[in-house]
N, C-alpha and C positions, 0 to 999 in steps of 0.2 A: 508436372505436377506431380505431388508427393501426398501420399496417403498418411493423414494425421489422425488419432483415433477422435479426438473431440470435435475436429472441424469436417472430417471427410478429406476430399481431394484438394490439395492446396497449391496454388501456383506458385512457382520457384522461380527467380531468374539467376541466369548463370552469364557470366562475364568473361571476357578474352582470358583473363588470369585464370581461370577454372574455379574461380571463388563463386559461390552461389548464396542467395539471401533471399526471404521470404517478400513476393512481390507488394508491395503497400499498395498497388492498385486493384488489387484483387478482392472483388465482395461477393463473398459466397453467400447463397440464400439465409435469411436469419430465421432462428424458430420463432415460435409463438412467444411473445413477451420479452424476447432478447434485445438488447442495446448494441448497436453498431461499435466496434472498437477502432481505434486509430493506430495500428501497430507503428507508425513513425513517433509516436510519443510514449512507446513503451520500452521498459527496458527489461530485455528478455534473454541477452547472452545466447546461451546454447538452447535455451528451450524454446517452444514453438509459441509466437504471440498470440494474443486474444484477439481474434476476429469478431469475436461479439461476447458479451456478458450476460448470463443469467442467473437469476436470485438461487443462492445458494444454502441449504440448510447445513447447520454446525449446532456441535455442543460446545458449551463455553468450558474450558479446560480449569475455569476457577470456580464457578458457581454451579456447573453442569447443566444450567439450563438449555434449553434448545433455542437457537437465534438463526434469522435469518441473514445471511452474507448478501445485501442487496447488489444488483447489477450496478445501477447508481453508484454506491458505495465503491463497488471495484473499480470501475470507470475511474472514479475520484482518486482513490489508491494509486494504480497503475499509470494512469496518464497525467495528473496531475501533481501528485506527489512523487511520481516516478519511482515507486517500491518497484522492487526487481517482481516479475512475472510468478516467479518460485514463492513467493510470500504469500500469508494468507491469513486471514482472521481467526484467531484461535480464542478470542474472549468476546463475551457479547458487550455491546453498546453500553451497558451500563458498568460491566467490570473494567472496560477500557478507561472510561471516563474518570471511574474511582481510581484507576492506577496511576492515571496522568495527573490527577488533583494530589496524589499522594507524593508523586515526583517532584511537583512543583514545591509541595509544603517543604520536603526535605532540602530541595535547593536553596529555598530562602532561610533554612534555618540553618544550613552550611556557609550561606555569606553571612549572616547574623554572627555565628561563632568565629568567622574568619575576622569579620570586623571587632567583635570584644577582645580579639586575642593581638589586635593593632595598638600601637602605643596612642594612637588618638581616640579621646573619648568623644570628641566633635562628630567624628565618622558615625561612631556608634548611634548618636543621639540625631544625625540626619537620618540615618536608616529607619531607626524606629519611628520617626515622625511620618515618613513615606508610607 
C-alpha cells in the first residue's frame, strides 16, 4: 500500500523485475457523489490514476466565471478521450465551445485560402458549394 494524498492508501502491485504499478482491481470506498474511475482506461504516466472523480469548482481563464468541471466530464476526458490525467479544464463550457467554433472557422478559412491559391477554379467552386 502507498499513501496518496487524494485517495489515501492505494494498493500497488510489485513484479519480480522490481517494477511496480497501481493495482487496477483496487476499489477504495467512494466519497459521496463520486463516480468510480477505471485506471486501466486512463493515461497517467508518472502521476497517480483517478480511482474516482468528483465535481470540481473552477474559474474560467477566459471569462473569469465560476464553473463546475463535473465528475462525468472528467471521466469522459480521461477515459474516453484519453487525455493525460495531468490535464484539466481551464475554460468554462461556453468558452470551450466558442474556442472550438473559432478553430473550426479558422480551419475552413485556411482551406478556402489554399483552394483559392490553387490553379483550379473548379475546386474552389466545389468547396464554396459544399
